PyMOL CGO cylinders between C-alpha atoms (Angstrom):
from pymol import cmd
from pymol.cgo import CYLINDER

trace = [
    CYLINDER, -14.02, 11.06, 38.78, -13.93, 14.57, 37.03, 0.3, 1, 1, 1, 1, 1, 1,
    CYLINDER, -13.93, 14.57, 37.03, -10.77, 15.64, 35.06, 0.3, 1, 1, 1, 1, 1, 1,
    CYLINDER, -10.77, 15.64, 35.06, -10.20, 18.66, 37.26, 0.3, 1, 1, 1, 1, 1, 1,
    CYLINDER, -10.20, 18.66, 37.26, -9.88, 16.75, 40.37, 0.3, 1, 1, 1, 1, 1, 1,
    CYLINDER, -9.88, 16.75, 40.37, -7.33, 14.14, 39.03, 0.3, 1, 1, 1, 1, 1, 1,
    CYLINDER, -7.33, 14.14, 39.03, -3.71, 14.47, 40.42, 0.3, 1, 1, 1, 1, 1, 1,
    CYLINDER, -3.71, 14.47, 40.42, -0.48, 13.61, 38.42, 0.3, 1, 1, 1, 1, 1, 1,
    CYLINDER, -0.48, 13.61, 38.42, 2.78, 13.08, 40.23, 0.3, 1, 1, 1, 1, 1, 1,
    CYLINDER, 2.78, 13.08, 40.23, 6.15, 13.41, 38.61, 0.3, 1, 1, 1, 1, 1, 1,
    CYLINDER, 6.15, 13.41, 38.61, 9.83, 12.69, 39.77, 0.3, 1, 1, 1, 1, 1, 1,
    CYLINDER, 9.83, 12.69, 39.77, 12.59, 13.72, 37.50, 0.3, 1, 1, 1, 1, 1, 1,
    CYLINDER, 12.59, 13.72, 37.50, 10.68, 16.62, 35.81, 0.3, 1, 1, 1, 1, 1, 1,
    CYLINDER, 10.68, 16.62, 35.81, 13.86, 18.57, 35.37, 0.3, 1, 1, 1, 1, 1, 1,
    CYLINDER, 13.86, 18.57, 35.37, 15.36, 15.83, 33.35, 0.3, 1, 1, 1, 1, 1, 1,
    CYLINDER, 15.36, 15.83, 33.35, 15.35, 15.29, 29.53, 0.3, 1, 1, 1, 1, 1, 1,
    CYLINDER, 15.35, 15.29, 29.53, 12.29, 12.92, 29.48, 0.3, 1, 1, 1, 1, 1, 1,
    CYLINDER, 12.29, 12.92, 29.48, 10.56, 14.54, 32.64, 0.3, 1, 1, 1, 1, 1, 1,
    CYLINDER, 10.56, 14.54, 32.64, 10.86, 18.08, 31.26, 0.3, 1, 1, 1, 1, 1, 1,
    CYLINDER, 10.86, 18.08, 31.26, 8.93, 16.95, 28.36, 0.3, 1, 1, 1, 1, 1, 1,
    CYLINDER, 8.93, 16.95, 28.36, 6.34, 14.88, 30.24, 0.3, 1, 1, 1, 1, 1, 1,
    CYLINDER, 6.34, 14.88, 30.24, 5.82, 17.72, 32.37, 0.3, 1, 1, 1, 1, 1, 1,
    CYLINDER, 5.82, 17.72, 32.37, 4.84, 20.00, 29.54, 0.3, 1, 1, 1, 1, 1, 1,
    CYLINDER, 4.84, 20.00, 29.54, 2.62, 17.14, 28.16, 0.3, 1, 1, 1, 1, 1, 1,
    CYLINDER, 2.62, 17.14, 28.16, 0.67, 17.10, 31.52, 0.3, 1, 1, 1, 1, 1, 1,
    CYLINDER, 0.67, 17.10, 31.52, 0.22, 20.87, 31.88, 0.3, 1, 1, 1, 1, 1, 1,
    CYLINDER, 0.22, 20.87, 31.88, -0.86, 21.33, 28.28, 0.3, 1, 1, 1, 1, 1, 1,
    CYLINDER, -0.86, 21.33, 28.28, -3.82, 18.87, 28.44, 0.3, 1, 1, 1, 1, 1, 1,
    CYLINDER, -3.82, 18.87, 28.44, -6.90, 18.82, 30.73, 0.3, 1, 1, 1, 1, 1, 1,
    CYLINDER, -6.90, 18.82, 30.73, -6.78, 15.35, 32.19, 0.3, 1, 1, 1, 1, 1, 1,
    CYLINDER, -6.78, 15.35, 32.19, -5.18, 16.52, 35.42, 0.3, 1, 1, 1, 1, 1, 1,
    CYLINDER, -5.18, 16.52, 35.42, -6.25, 19.48, 37.32, 0.3, 1, 1, 1, 1, 1, 1,
    CYLINDER, -6.25, 19.48, 37.32, -3.15, 19.33, 39.48, 0.3, 1, 1, 1, 1, 1, 1,
    CYLINDER, -3.15, 19.33, 39.48, 0.30, 18.23, 38.36, 0.3, 1, 1, 1, 1, 1, 1,
    CYLINDER, 0.30, 18.23, 38.36, 3.02, 17.80, 41.51, 0.3, 1, 1, 1, 1, 1, 1,
    CYLINDER, 3.02, 17.80, 41.51, 6.49, 17.91, 40.41, 0.3, 1, 1, 1, 1, 1, 1,
    CYLINDER, 6.49, 17.91, 40.41, 9.06, 16.17, 42.86, 0.3, 1, 1, 1, 1, 1, 1,
    CYLINDER, 9.06, 16.17, 42.86, 12.40, 17.67, 42.30, 0.3, 1, 1, 1, 1, 1, 1,
    CYLINDER, 12.40, 17.67, 42.30, 15.72, 18.76, 43.99, 0.3, 1, 1, 1, 1, 1, 1,
    CYLINDER, 15.72, 18.76, 43.99, 15.52, 22.09, 42.25, 0.3, 1, 1, 1, 1, 1, 1,
    CYLINDER, 15.52, 22.09, 42.25, 12.75, 24.10, 40.85, 0.3, 1, 1, 1, 1, 1, 1,
    CYLINDER, 12.75, 24.10, 40.85, 11.61, 23.48, 37.44, 0.3, 1, 1, 1, 1, 1, 1,
    CYLINDER, 11.61, 23.48, 37.44, 11.29, 27.20, 36.56, 0.3, 1, 1, 1, 1, 1, 1,
    CYLINDER, 11.29, 27.20, 36.56, 7.83, 26.50, 35.07, 0.3, 1, 1, 1, 1, 1, 1,
    CYLINDER, 7.83, 26.50, 35.07, 4.88, 28.62, 35.97, 0.3, 1, 1, 1, 1, 1, 1,
    CYLINDER, 4.88, 28.62, 35.97, 1.42, 27.10, 35.42, 0.3, 1, 1, 1, 1, 1, 1,
    CYLINDER, 1.42, 27.10, 35.42, -1.56, 27.46, 37.52, 0.3, 1, 1, 1, 1, 1, 1,
    CYLINDER, -1.56, 27.46, 37.52, -2.09, 23.48, 37.70, 0.3, 1, 1, 1, 1, 1, 1,
    CYLINDER, -2.09, 23.48, 37.70, 1.59, 23.09, 38.78, 0.3, 1, 1, 1, 1, 1, 1,
    CYLINDER, 1.59, 23.09, 38.78, 2.90, 22.58, 42.38, 0.3, 1, 1, 1, 1, 1, 1,
    CYLINDER, 2.90, 22.58, 42.38, 6.39, 21.79, 43.18, 0.3, 1, 1, 1, 1, 1, 1,
    CYLINDER, 6.39, 21.79, 43.18, 7.62, 19.53, 46.03, 0.3, 1, 1, 1, 1, 1, 1,
    CYLINDER, 7.62, 19.53, 46.03, 11.40, 20.41, 46.48, 0.3, 1, 1, 1, 1, 1, 1,
    CYLINDER, 11.40, 20.41, 46.48, 12.53, 17.19, 48.05, 0.3, 1, 1, 1, 1, 1, 1,
    CYLINDER, 12.53, 17.19, 48.05, 15.32, 15.83, 49.96, 0.3, 1, 1, 1, 1, 1, 1,
    CYLINDER, 15.32, 15.83, 49.96, 15.90, 12.72, 47.95, 0.3, 1, 1, 1, 1, 1, 1,
    CYLINDER, 15.90, 12.72, 47.95, 17.87, 11.08, 50.72, 0.3, 1, 1, 1, 1, 1, 1,
    CYLINDER, 17.87, 11.08, 50.72, 14.75, 11.52, 52.86, 0.3, 1, 1, 1, 1, 1, 1,
    CYLINDER, 14.75, 11.52, 52.86, 12.17, 11.03, 49.83, 0.3, 1, 1, 1, 1, 1, 1,
    CYLINDER, 12.17, 11.03, 49.83, 9.46, 9.27, 51.58, 0.3, 1, 1, 1, 1, 1, 1,
    CYLINDER, 9.46, 9.27, 51.58, 9.34, 11.70, 54.56, 0.3, 1, 1, 1, 1, 1, 1,
    CYLINDER, 9.34, 11.70, 54.56, 9.39, 14.82, 51.93, 0.3, 1, 1, 1, 1, 1, 1,
    CYLINDER, 9.39, 14.82, 51.93, 6.55, 13.16, 49.93, 0.3, 1, 1, 1, 1, 1, 1,
    CYLINDER, 6.55, 13.16, 49.93, 4.55, 12.52, 53.14, 0.3, 1, 1, 1, 1, 1, 1,
    CYLINDER, 4.55, 12.52, 53.14, 4.75, 16.19, 54.02, 0.3, 1, 1, 1, 1, 1, 1,
    CYLINDER, 4.75, 16.19, 54.02, 4.57, 17.62, 50.50, 0.3, 1, 1, 1, 1, 1, 1,
    CYLINDER, 4.57, 17.62, 50.50, 1.29, 15.54, 49.39, 0.3, 1, 1, 1, 1, 1, 1,
    CYLINDER, 1.29, 15.54, 49.39, -0.27, 16.23, 52.87, 0.3, 1, 1, 1, 1, 1, 1,
    CYLINDER, -0.27, 16.23, 52.87, -2.94, 13.39, 52.11, 0.3, 1, 1, 1, 1, 1, 1,
    CYLINDER, -2.94, 13.39, 52.11, -3.59, 14.13, 48.48, 0.3, 1, 1, 1, 1, 1, 1,
    CYLINDER, -3.59, 14.13, 48.48, -4.93, 11.26, 46.63, 0.3, 1, 1, 1, 1, 1, 1,
    CYLINDER, -4.93, 11.26, 46.63, -2.58, 10.69, 43.62, 0.3, 1, 1, 1, 1, 1, 1,
    CYLINDER, -2.58, 10.69, 43.62, -4.15, 9.23, 40.44, 0.3, 1, 1, 1, 1, 1, 1,
    CYLINDER, -4.15, 9.23, 40.44, -1.08, 8.72, 38.12, 0.3, 1, 1, 1, 1, 1, 1,
    CYLINDER, -1.08, 8.72, 38.12, 2.72, 8.85, 38.94, 0.3, 1, 1, 1, 1, 1, 1,
    CYLINDER, 2.72, 8.85, 38.94, 5.49, 9.11, 36.52, 0.3, 1, 1, 1, 1, 1, 1,
    CYLINDER, 5.49, 9.11, 36.52, 9.08, 8.07, 37.33, 0.3, 1, 1, 1, 1, 1, 1,
    CYLINDER, 9.08, 8.07, 37.33, 11.73, 9.58, 35.21, 0.3, 1, 1, 1, 1, 1, 1,
    CYLINDER, 11.73, 9.58, 35.21, 14.58, 9.45, 37.56, 0.3, 1, 1, 1, 1, 1, 1,
    CYLINDER, 14.58, 9.45, 37.56, 18.11, 8.69, 36.47, 0.3, 1, 1, 1, 1, 1, 1,
    CYLINDER, 18.11, 8.69, 36.47, 21.54, 9.43, 36.27, 0.3, 1, 1, 1, 1, 1, 1,
    CYLINDER, 21.54, 9.43, 36.27, 24.81, 7.79, 35.00, 0.3, 1, 1, 1, 1, 1, 1,
    CYLINDER, 24.81, 7.79, 35.00, 27.91, 6.25, 36.84, 0.3, 1, 1, 1, 1, 1, 1,
    CYLINDER, 27.91, 6.25, 36.84, 30.09, 9.13, 35.77, 0.3, 1, 1, 1, 1, 1, 1,
    CYLINDER, 30.09, 9.13, 35.77, 27.84, 11.79, 37.02, 0.3, 1, 1, 1, 1, 1, 1,
    CYLINDER, 27.84, 11.79, 37.02, 26.91, 10.24, 40.35, 0.3, 1, 1, 1, 1, 1, 1,
    CYLINDER, 26.91, 10.24, 40.35, 30.70, 9.46, 41.12, 0.3, 1, 1, 1, 1, 1, 1,
    CYLINDER, 30.70, 9.46, 41.12, 30.48, 5.64, 42.14, 0.3, 1, 1, 1, 1, 1, 1,
    CYLINDER, 30.48, 5.64, 42.14, 28.43, 2.59, 41.44, 0.3, 1, 1, 1, 1, 1, 1,
    CYLINDER, 28.43, 2.59, 41.44, 26.76, 2.79, 44.84, 0.3, 1, 1, 1, 1, 1, 1,
    CYLINDER, 26.76, 2.79, 44.84, 26.01, 6.48, 44.10, 0.3, 1, 1, 1, 1, 1, 1,
    CYLINDER, 26.01, 6.48, 44.10, 24.63, 5.55, 40.81, 0.3, 1, 1, 1, 1, 1, 1,
    CYLINDER, 24.63, 5.55, 40.81, 22.50, 2.64, 42.50, 0.3, 1, 1, 1, 1, 1, 1,
    CYLINDER, 22.50, 2.64, 42.50, 21.34, 5.21, 44.90, 0.3, 1, 1, 1, 1, 1, 1,
    CYLINDER, 21.34, 5.21, 44.90, 19.55, 7.30, 42.45, 0.3, 1, 1, 1, 1, 1, 1,
    CYLINDER, 19.55, 7.30, 42.45, 18.46, 4.74, 40.02, 0.3, 1, 1, 1, 1, 1, 1,
    CYLINDER, 18.46, 4.74, 40.02, 17.11, 1.92, 42.28, 0.3, 1, 1, 1, 1, 1, 1,
    CYLINDER, 17.11, 1.92, 42.28, 16.91, 3.49, 45.97, 0.3, 1, 1, 1, 1, 1, 1,
    CYLINDER, 16.91, 3.49, 45.97, 15.19, 6.57, 44.91, 0.3, 1, 1, 1, 1, 1, 1,
    CYLINDER, 15.19, 6.57, 44.91, 13.06, 4.98, 42.38, 0.3, 1, 1, 1, 1, 1, 1,
    CYLINDER, 13.06, 4.98, 42.38, 11.77, 2.25, 44.78, 0.3, 1, 1, 1, 1, 1, 1,
    CYLINDER, 11.77, 2.25, 44.78, 11.10, 5.05, 47.44, 0.3, 1, 1, 1, 1, 1, 1,
    CYLINDER, 11.10, 5.05, 47.44, 9.02, 7.09, 44.98, 0.3, 1, 1, 1, 1, 1, 1,
    CYLINDER, 9.02, 7.09, 44.98, 7.10, 4.11, 43.99, 0.3, 1, 1, 1, 1, 1, 1,
    CYLINDER, 7.10, 4.11, 43.99, 6.29, 3.22, 47.58, 0.3, 1, 1, 1, 1, 1, 1,
    CYLINDER, 6.29, 3.22, 47.58, 5.42, 6.85, 48.25, 0.3, 1, 1, 1, 1, 1, 1,
    CYLINDER, 5.42, 6.85, 48.25, 3.17, 6.89, 45.34, 0.3, 1, 1, 1, 1, 1, 1,
    CYLINDER, 3.17, 6.89, 45.34, 1.27, 3.72, 46.31, 0.3, 1, 1, 1, 1, 1, 1,
    CYLINDER, 1.27, 3.72, 46.31, 0.68, 4.90, 49.82, 0.3, 1, 1, 1, 1, 1, 1,
    CYLINDER, 0.68, 4.90, 49.82, -0.90, 8.14, 48.10, 0.3, 1, 1, 1, 1, 1, 1,
    CYLINDER, -0.90, 8.14, 48.10, -3.40, 5.81, 46.37, 0.3, 1, 1, 1, 1, 1, 1,
    CYLINDER, -3.40, 5.81, 46.37, -1.69, 5.78, 42.77, 0.3, 1, 1, 1, 1, 1, 1,
    CYLINDER, -1.69, 5.78, 42.77, -3.45, 3.27, 40.69, 0.3, 1, 1, 1, 1, 1, 1,
    CYLINDER, -3.45, 3.27, 40.69, -1.19, 3.90, 37.50, 0.3, 1, 1, 1, 1, 1, 1,
    CYLINDER, -1.19, 3.90, 37.50, 2.68, 4.05, 37.81, 0.3, 1, 1, 1, 1, 1, 1,
    CYLINDER, 2.68, 4.05, 37.81, 4.82, 4.86, 34.70, 0.3, 1, 1, 1, 1, 1, 1,
    CYLINDER, 4.82, 4.86, 34.70, 8.60, 4.08, 34.76, 0.3, 1, 1, 1, 1, 1, 1,
    CYLINDER, 8.60, 4.08, 34.76, 11.14, 5.21, 32.49, 0.3, 1, 1, 1, 1, 1, 1,
    CYLINDER, 11.14, 5.21, 32.49, 13.64, 2.36, 32.35, 0.3, 1, 1, 1, 1, 1, 1,
    CYLINDER, 13.64, 2.36, 32.35, 15.99, 1.09, 29.68, 0.3, 1, 1, 1, 1, 1, 1,
    CYLINDER, 15.99, 1.09, 29.68, 16.04, -1.31, 26.79, 0.3, 1, 1, 1, 1, 1, 1,
    CYLINDER, 16.04, -1.31, 26.79, 17.98, -4.48, 28.13, 0.3, 1, 1, 1, 1, 1, 1,
    CYLINDER, 17.98, -4.48, 28.13, 16.94, -3.91, 31.64, 0.3, 1, 1, 1, 1, 1, 1,
    CYLINDER, 16.94, -3.91, 31.64, 17.57, -7.15, 33.33, 0.3, 1, 1, 1, 1, 1, 1,
    CYLINDER, 17.57, -7.15, 33.33, 18.31, -8.01, 37.24, 0.3, 1, 1, 1, 1, 1, 1,
    CYLINDER, 18.31, -8.01, 37.24, 20.55, -10.83, 36.28, 0.3, 1, 1, 1, 1, 1, 1,
    CYLINDER, 20.55, -10.83, 36.28, 22.62, -8.71, 33.91, 0.3, 1, 1, 1, 1, 1, 1,
    CYLINDER, 22.62, -8.71, 33.91, 26.52, -8.40, 34.53, 0.3, 1, 1, 1, 1, 1, 1,
    CYLINDER, 26.52, -8.40, 34.53, 26.25, -4.62, 33.33, 0.3, 1, 1, 1, 1, 1, 1,
    CYLINDER, 26.25, -4.62, 33.33, 25.80, -2.40, 36.30, 0.3, 1, 1, 1, 1, 1, 1,
    CYLINDER, 25.80, -2.40, 36.30, 23.48, -0.07, 34.45, 0.3, 1, 1, 1, 1, 1, 1,
    CYLINDER, 23.48, -0.07, 34.45, 21.17, -2.71, 32.88, 0.3, 1, 1, 1, 1, 1, 1,
    CYLINDER, 21.17, -2.71, 32.88, 21.13, -4.71, 36.10, 0.3, 1, 1, 1, 1, 1, 1,
    CYLINDER, 21.13, -4.71, 36.10, 20.23, -1.59, 38.37, 0.3, 1, 1, 1, 1, 1, 1,
    CYLINDER, 20.23, -1.59, 38.37, 17.30, -0.81, 35.76, 0.3, 1, 1, 1, 1, 1, 1,
    CYLINDER, 17.30, -0.81, 35.76, 16.23, -4.43, 36.07, 0.3, 1, 1, 1, 1, 1, 1,
    CYLINDER, 16.23, -4.43, 36.07, 15.96, -4.28, 39.87, 0.3, 1, 1, 1, 1, 1, 1,
    CYLINDER, 15.96, -4.28, 39.87, 14.20, -0.88, 39.72, 0.3, 1, 1, 1, 1, 1, 1,
    CYLINDER, 14.20, -0.88, 39.72, 11.44, -2.67, 37.55, 0.3, 1, 1, 1, 1, 1, 1,
    CYLINDER, 11.44, -2.67, 37.55, 11.28, -5.47, 40.16, 0.3, 1, 1, 1, 1, 1, 1,
    CYLINDER, 11.28, -5.47, 40.16, 11.22, -3.21, 43.07, 0.3, 1, 1, 1, 1, 1, 1,
    CYLINDER, 11.22, -3.21, 43.07, 8.19, -1.24, 41.30, 0.3, 1, 1, 1, 1, 1, 1,
    CYLINDER, 8.19, -1.24, 41.30, 6.54, -4.34, 40.38, 0.3, 1, 1, 1, 1, 1, 1,
    CYLINDER, 6.54, -4.34, 40.38, 6.63, -5.52, 43.96, 0.3, 1, 1, 1, 1, 1, 1,
    CYLINDER, 6.63, -5.52, 43.96, 4.67, -2.48, 45.20, 0.3, 1, 1, 1, 1, 1, 1,
    CYLINDER, 4.67, -2.48, 45.20, 1.57, -3.91, 43.40, 0.3, 1, 1, 1, 1, 1, 1,
    CYLINDER, 1.57, -3.91, 43.40, 0.13, -0.98, 41.46, 0.3, 1, 1, 1, 1, 1, 1,
    CYLINDER, 0.13, -0.98, 41.46, -3.09, -1.61, 39.56, 0.3, 1, 1, 1, 1, 1, 1,
    CYLINDER, -3.09, -1.61, 39.56, -1.25, -0.73, 36.29, 0.3, 1, 1, 1, 1, 1, 1,
    CYLINDER, -1.25, -0.73, 36.29, 2.55, -0.59, 36.00, 0.3, 1, 1, 1, 1, 1, 1,
    CYLINDER, 2.55, -0.59, 36.00, 3.69, 0.73, 32.84, 0.3, 1, 1, 1, 1, 1, 1,
    CYLINDER, 3.69, 0.73, 32.84, 7.36, 0.25, 31.92, 0.3, 1, 1, 1, 1, 1, 1,
    CYLINDER, 7.36, 0.25, 31.92, 9.18, 2.15, 29.16, 0.3, 1, 1, 1, 1, 1, 1,
    CYLINDER, 9.18, 2.15, 29.16, 12.31, 0.86, 27.87, 0.3, 1, 1, 1, 1, 1, 1,
    CYLINDER, 12.31, 0.86, 27.87, 14.12, 3.18, 25.48, 0.3, 1, 1, 1, 1, 1, 1,
    CYLINDER, 14.12, 3.18, 25.48, 17.45, 2.90, 23.81, 0.3, 1, 1, 1, 1, 1, 1,
    CYLINDER, 17.45, 2.90, 23.81, 19.67, 5.80, 23.17, 0.3, 1, 1, 1, 1, 1, 1,
    CYLINDER, 19.67, 5.80, 23.17, 17.58, 9.04, 23.99, 0.3, 1, 1, 1, 1, 1, 1,
    CYLINDER, 17.58, 9.04, 23.99, 17.79, 12.12, 21.50, 0.3, 1, 1, 1, 1, 1, 1,
    CYLINDER, 17.79, 12.12, 21.50, 17.39, 15.41, 22.66, 0.3, 1, 1, 1, 1, 1, 1,
    CYLINDER, 17.39, 15.41, 22.66, 18.83, 18.37, 24.34, 0.3, 1, 1, 1, 1, 1, 1,
    CYLINDER, 18.83, 18.37, 24.34, 20.49, 17.81, 27.82, 0.3, 1, 1, 1, 1, 1, 1,
    CYLINDER, 20.49, 17.81, 27.82, 21.55, 20.50, 30.07, 0.3, 1, 1, 1, 1, 1, 1,
    CYLINDER, 21.55, 20.50, 30.07, 24.85, 18.52, 30.64, 0.3, 1, 1, 1, 1, 1, 1,
    CYLINDER, 24.85, 18.52, 30.64, 27.10, 17.37, 28.00, 0.3, 1, 1, 1, 1, 1, 1,
    CYLINDER, 27.10, 17.37, 28.00, 27.59, 13.64, 27.57, 0.3, 1, 1, 1, 1, 1, 1,
    CYLINDER, 27.59, 13.64, 27.57, 30.28, 13.00, 25.00, 0.3, 1, 1, 1, 1, 1, 1,
    CYLINDER, 30.28, 13.00, 25.00, 29.56, 9.19, 24.41, 0.3, 1, 1, 1, 1, 1, 1,
    CYLINDER, 29.56, 9.19, 24.41, 25.75, 9.97, 24.26, 0.3, 1, 1, 1, 1, 1, 1,
    CYLINDER, 25.75, 9.97, 24.26, 26.19, 12.81, 21.89, 0.3, 1, 1, 1, 1, 1, 1,
    CYLINDER, 26.19, 12.81, 21.89, 28.34, 10.92, 19.48, 0.3, 1, 1, 1, 1, 1, 1,
    CYLINDER, 28.34, 10.92, 19.48, 25.73, 8.25, 19.61, 0.3, 1, 1, 1, 1, 1, 1,
    CYLINDER, 25.73, 8.25, 19.61, 23.07, 10.60, 18.71, 0.3, 1, 1, 1, 1, 1, 1,
    CYLINDER, 23.07, 10.60, 18.71, 25.13, 12.04, 15.73, 0.3, 1, 1, 1, 1, 1, 1,
    CYLINDER, 25.13, 12.04, 15.73, 25.31, 8.56, 14.32, 0.3, 1, 1, 1, 1, 1, 1,
    CYLINDER, 25.31, 8.56, 14.32, 21.87, 7.34, 15.07, 0.3, 1, 1, 1, 1, 1, 1,
    CYLINDER, 21.87, 7.34, 15.07, 20.36, 8.04, 11.57, 0.3, 1, 1, 1, 1, 1, 1,
    CYLINDER, 20.36, 8.04, 11.57, 22.79, 5.41, 10.28, 0.3, 1, 1, 1, 1, 1, 1,
    CYLINDER, 22.79, 5.41, 10.28, 22.75, 3.07, 13.09, 0.3, 1, 1, 1, 1, 1, 1,
    CYLINDER, 22.75, 3.07, 13.09, 19.24, 2.92, 13.52, 0.3, 1, 1, 1, 1, 1, 1,
    CYLINDER, 19.24, 2.92, 13.52, 18.69, 1.76, 9.83, 0.3, 1, 1, 1, 1, 1, 1,
    CYLINDER, 18.69, 1.76, 9.83, 21.12, -1.16, 10.57, 0.3, 1, 1, 1, 1, 1, 1,
    CYLINDER, 21.12, -1.16, 10.57, 19.04, -2.25, 13.59, 0.3, 1, 1, 1, 1, 1, 1,
    CYLINDER, 19.04, -2.25, 13.59, 16.52, -4.70, 12.03, 0.3, 1, 1, 1, 1, 1, 1,
    CYLINDER, 16.52, -4.70, 12.03, 14.27, -7.51, 13.61, 0.3, 1, 1, 1, 1, 1, 1,
    CYLINDER, 14.27, -7.51, 13.61, 15.13, -8.23, 17.23, 0.3, 1, 1, 1, 1, 1, 1,
    CYLINDER, 15.13, -8.23, 17.23, 17.76, -5.33, 17.04, 0.3, 1, 1, 1, 1, 1, 1,
    CYLINDER, 17.76, -5.33, 17.04, 14.93, -2.81, 16.32, 0.3, 1, 1, 1, 1, 1, 1,
    CYLINDER, 14.93, -2.81, 16.32, 14.17, -2.23, 19.98, 0.3, 1, 1, 1, 1, 1, 1,
    CYLINDER, 14.17, -2.23, 19.98, 17.74, -0.58, 20.39, 0.3, 1, 1, 1, 1, 1, 1,
    CYLINDER, 17.74, -0.58, 20.39, 17.12, 2.11, 17.98, 0.3, 1, 1, 1, 1, 1, 1,
    CYLINDER, 17.12, 2.11, 17.98, 17.40, 5.61, 19.27, 0.3, 1, 1, 1, 1, 1, 1,
    CYLINDER, 17.40, 5.61, 19.27, 14.24, 7.30, 20.59, 0.3, 1, 1, 1, 1, 1, 1,
    CYLINDER, 14.24, 7.30, 20.59, 13.20, 11.00, 20.86, 0.3, 1, 1, 1, 1, 1, 1,
    CYLINDER, 13.20, 11.00, 20.86, 12.90, 12.12, 24.37, 0.3, 1, 1, 1, 1, 1, 1,
    CYLINDER, 12.90, 12.12, 24.37, 9.75, 14.16, 23.30, 0.3, 1, 1, 1, 1, 1, 1,
    CYLINDER, 9.75, 14.16, 23.30, 8.09, 11.02, 21.63, 0.3, 1, 1, 1, 1, 1, 1,
    CYLINDER, 8.09, 11.02, 21.63, 8.84, 9.01, 24.65, 0.3, 1, 1, 1, 1, 1, 1,
    CYLINDER, 8.84, 9.01, 24.65, 7.11, 11.51, 26.96, 0.3, 1, 1, 1, 1, 1, 1,
    CYLINDER, 7.11, 11.51, 26.96, 4.15, 11.69, 24.76, 0.3, 1, 1, 1, 1, 1, 1,
    CYLINDER, 4.15, 11.69, 24.76, 3.91, 7.81, 24.50, 0.3, 1, 1, 1, 1, 1, 1,
    CYLINDER, 3.91, 7.81, 24.50, 4.09, 7.78, 28.51, 0.3, 1, 1, 1, 1, 1, 1,
    CYLINDER, 4.09, 7.78, 28.51, 1.65, 10.43, 28.89, 0.3, 1, 1, 1, 1, 1, 1,
    CYLINDER, 1.65, 10.43, 28.89, -1.02, 8.72, 26.24, 0.3, 1, 1, 1, 1, 1, 1,
    CYLINDER, -1.02, 8.72, 26.24, -0.48, 5.28, 27.88, 0.3, 1, 1, 1, 1, 1, 1,
    CYLINDER, -0.48, 5.28, 27.88, -1.22, 6.52, 31.33, 0.3, 1, 1, 1, 1, 1, 1,
    CYLINDER, -1.22, 6.52, 31.33, -4.48, 7.94, 30.23, 0.3, 1, 1, 1, 1, 1, 1,
    CYLINDER, -4.48, 7.94, 30.23, -5.48, 4.60, 28.53, 0.3, 1, 1, 1, 1, 1, 1,
    CYLINDER, -5.48, 4.60, 28.53, -3.83, 2.24, 31.01, 0.3, 1, 1, 1, 1, 1, 1,
    CYLINDER, -3.83, 2.24, 31.01, -5.26, -1.36, 31.37, 0.3, 1, 1, 1, 1, 1, 1,
    CYLINDER, -5.26, -1.36, 31.37, -4.84, -3.36, 34.73, 0.3, 1, 1, 1, 1, 1, 1,
    CYLINDER, -4.84, -3.36, 34.73, -1.62, -5.36, 34.99, 0.3, 1, 1, 1, 1, 1, 1,
    CYLINDER, -1.62, -5.36, 34.99, 1.88, -4.91, 33.50, 0.3, 1, 1, 1, 1, 1, 1,
    CYLINDER, 1.88, -4.91, 33.50, 2.56, -3.52, 30.07, 0.3, 1, 1, 1, 1, 1, 1,
    CYLINDER, 2.56, -3.52, 30.07, 6.06, -3.00, 28.55, 0.3, 1, 1, 1, 1, 1, 1,
    CYLINDER, 6.06, -3.00, 28.55, 6.79, -0.65, 25.80, 0.3, 1, 1, 1, 1, 1, 1,
    CYLINDER, 6.79, -0.65, 25.80, 10.03, -0.76, 23.65, 0.3, 1, 1, 1, 1, 1, 1,
    CYLINDER, 10.03, -0.76, 23.65, 11.06, -0.32, 20.11, 0.3, 1, 1, 1, 1, 1, 1,
    CYLINDER, 11.06, -0.32, 20.11, 8.49, 1.17, 17.58, 0.3, 1, 1, 1, 1, 1, 1,
    CYLINDER, 8.49, 1.17, 17.58, 6.08, 1.43, 20.69, 0.3, 1, 1, 1, 1, 1, 1,
    CYLINDER, 6.08, 1.43, 20.69, 8.00, 4.52, 21.84, 0.3, 1, 1, 1, 1, 1, 1,
    CYLINDER, 8.00, 4.52, 21.84, 8.12, 6.49, 18.63, 0.3, 1, 1, 1, 1, 1, 1,
    CYLINDER, 8.12, 6.49, 18.63, 4.53, 7.18, 17.71, 0.3, 1, 1, 1, 1, 1, 1,
    CYLINDER, 4.53, 7.18, 17.71, 4.98, 9.91, 15.20, 0.3, 1, 1, 1, 1, 1, 1,
    CYLINDER, 4.98, 9.91, 15.20, 8.84, 10.01, 14.79, 0.3, 1, 1, 1, 1, 1, 1,
    CYLINDER, 8.84, 10.01, 14.79, 8.87, 13.44, 16.11, 0.3, 1, 1, 1, 1, 1, 1,
    CYLINDER, 8.87, 13.44, 16.11, 11.46, 15.82, 16.20, 0.3, 1, 1, 1, 1, 1, 1,
    CYLINDER, 11.46, 15.82, 16.20, 13.86, 16.24, 19.20, 0.3, 1, 1, 1, 1, 1, 1,
]
cmd.load_cgo(trace, "trace")
């Protein structure tokens, strides 16, 4: 298939990782069209960019209409929130599990062969921690869809400039230069990750995806140790 005819689909393009990923997709030539699925406009202008302003409570219907029969080659899921921002455990799970599963199902129906999911280090559907359990369940939901290639990315603390202020996360980022050095051996996968690096790895891995499931964590997520 010619590069100019390939389509990429991105959910969460206004977020920290999704924003960097969107730029990576638009700056390169592998995709002739990039479709961003968001609640609000990305404010990005590019001849290859199309936006679907979706009702995430009716995400599958929004995508069925917005894609209008297009064949999607690669889909990238960067959806996510926090319990504090969502307002309740149920609302958090609605975003990080239900919306992720709906996006994956819609991507599959659009013919997507390669699906990339931004998850979390420690994701485990059996975890007693709400966040990690939900991330593990989201991975399982995407796995069950049956993509030809499923790429799962499990970063630790993400470094980068968010629109909203998160005190605990900001303190963690400030301490990262010290704490990262203390995380050796099996703990290395918990080191912080630049959001820009993560987006670059997601992009590169999707272009070179192999059949089956591949999990990326630790050093896999920092190819160049880039700036935030």
